[in-house]
N, C-alpha and C positions, 0 to 999 in steps of 0.2 A: 504494499499499500504506499501511496505517496504521503508526503508531509502536509498536503492540502487538507482543508477541512473535510472531514469524512461525513457521509450521510448518516443521519440518525436511524436507529432501529425503526422508529415510527415512519420515517420517510420510505425505507425499504418495504415495510409492511404495506404502506399506502400504494406503493408501486405494484406490489404483488396483487392487491385487490383490484387495481386498475386492469391488470392482465386478465384476472378472472372475469371481470365485467365485460372486457373486450371479447373474451372467448364466448361468453354467453350471447353477446350481441352478434358475433360472427356466425355462430350456430343458428341463431334465429333468422338471420338474413339468408343463409343457405336453405333453411327449411321452407322459407316463403319465396324463394327465387322465382322469377317469372320467365326465365329463359336461360340459354347457355351463357349469355353475357349480361347479367343483371348488374346494374350500376350500384345497387345497394350492397351486393356481395363484394364488389370491388372496394367500396368505401369501408365496409366492415373489415375487410382484409387489411387495408392500409392502417386503420386504427389499431388493429391487433398488433401489427408489425411495429408500430410506433410505441405502443405500450410495452411490448416485449423488449424492445431496445432499451427503453428507459429503465425497466427493471433490471435487465442484465448489467447495465452500467452501474447502477446504484449497488447491486449485489456484489459486484466485483470490488467497487470502491470501499464498501463497508466491510466485506468479509473475505476478500480474495477468492471468491467462488463465482462460477459462471453457470448458466443454464445449458442444457443440451440442445436447445432449439437453434436452427439456422434459418431464421425468417428474414428475407431481404428487407431492408429499410424502405419505407414508402418513397423516399426521395430517390432511390436507385432505380425505380421501375417507371412504367408508363402511367399516366393518369387514367382514371376510368374511361373506358371506351364509350363515346356518345354518338358514334356514327350510325349509318343505316344498318338494320339487322340483316337486310338482303341487298348488299351494294350492287348497283348497276354499272359501276365503273370503278377502276382503281388507278392510282398513280404510284409509280415506283420511283422513289428518290434515292440516288446513290451519290455518295462522296467517297473518294479515294485520294489520300495524300501520298505524295512521293517526294523524296529528296534526290536532287541531282548529285550523285556522288562521283560519277565519271563523265565529265563534260566531253572529253575527247571521244569516248565511245558513243555518247549521245550524238554528237555531230557526225561521226563516221556513219552511223546507221541511217541518219537522215540524208546524208550525202548519197548513199546508195539508192535511196528512194528517189531523190532528186535527179540522179543520173539516169534513172529508168524512165523519167517523165518526158514523154515526147510531145506533150500538148502545149508547151510554153509558146505563147503567141510571139510572133516575130516582133522585134523591137522592144519587148518587155524584158526587164531584168530577170535573168535565170535564177531559179531557186537554188541551183547548185552553187552559184557564187555567193549567195547570202549565208547558206548553211555553214560554210567553212569558217565563219567568223562569229556567228551568233547562236547562243544556246536558245534564245527566244525563237528564232526562225526554225531551229532544229526541232523544238517542241511542236511548233505549229505543223511542220511537215509530218512528223511521226503521228501525232494525234489526229491529223487529217487523213492519213493513209490507213491506220489500223483502228479496229473497233476497240473500245475501252477494255472489254474482257480479254482481248488479245494482248493489249499493253500490260494488263495485270498479270497474265500468265508468263509474259516474256520480259518483265520489267528489268531483270538483270542484264539481259542482252542489250538493253537500251541505256545502260548506265544509271538506272534508277534504283532506289531503295524504298521499299514499301513503308508507309506510316500507318496511321489509323484509317479505318474505313467503316462505313455504316450504309445500311440499306433499309429504307423504310417503305412499307407497303401501306398506302393510305386509301381508305374507302371513300366513295362518293356516291351521291344519289343519281347524278347525271354526269356524263362525260363533259369535259370542258369544251367550250367553243374554240374552233381553230384560231390560233394566235392569241387566245385570251390571256395566257400567262407567260408568253415568251419574253416580255420585258423584265419580269421578275419572277423566275421559275420556282424559287424556293420560299418566297415570302409568305405564301398562303398555307404552308405546311402546318397542320394542326395536330399536335400530339394526341388529342382525344379522338382523332379519326384513324389512328394507326391500328391496322389489323395485326401486323407483326413487324418486328424490328430485329436486325441482326448486326451486331457490332464486332469488329476485330481490332484488337489493340494489344500491344506488348504489355500494357499496364495490368492486364488480367493475369498474365504470367508472373509479373512482379508481385502482385498481391498474394499469389500462392506461395512465393518464396520469401515473403516479408517476415523478417525476424526481429522487428522492432521490440516486441514484448515476447520473449521466448517462454515466459512463465505462464502465459495465458493462451488457451486453445483458440484458434481462429473460429469466429462465429459470424455468420452473416456475410462472409466473403463471397467473391465470385464476380461474374460479369456485371458491370453497372447497368447494362440494358437487359431487358428480357422480352420475350414474346408475350402477347396477350393470351388470354384464355381461349381465344378464337383460333389459335395456331393449330394446325393439323398435326396429330400425333406422328412423331417420327421425324419431323422437320428439324427439331432442335439439334 
């Protein structure tokens, strides 16, 4: 235990009672759920997770003990789903970050693409001449030539190193009108419309190996993002 002010026995007991009440509320919400994705169940789940986290922290601070539960904190997941029960359309939002670690390799690969381009209009600057000096131009050539999935699978060939990535599948009542969101494609992303979300980050591996407090078992660790209850079994 630290030298900071420790929780009183009464505070720990009150936290335990809050967990009991949250358990009862969660069970009641489950028993009266109206469908596979009931917002009341989501809310009760988040309240139970928050109460359990408070109790776990107070129990550890007061007695150097932990609970056996691994309930993800409410702030680590998606908010309750409020989208259509039977979506007529979906939007797939993808972000992948890369670091340019080998600029020469990147330019060389782009140069190969530019050298094969026979469609450069007469009198216009050749892409081949630009690529040799500009990482910016090389990126434009490569991402213009290859699909994003191919870039992801061959990133090392292009002198890139993968960073974090995320994929959101968002539900909608109706498909967007042509050109409706092109000026700001990600501004309208609503976390409460997310059907499922998949994140990849080295931070998840670091969390598993984190030895900041070797005396305390890891509880509630894992990927910061989760899929919603609408996820099809087996996709995770």
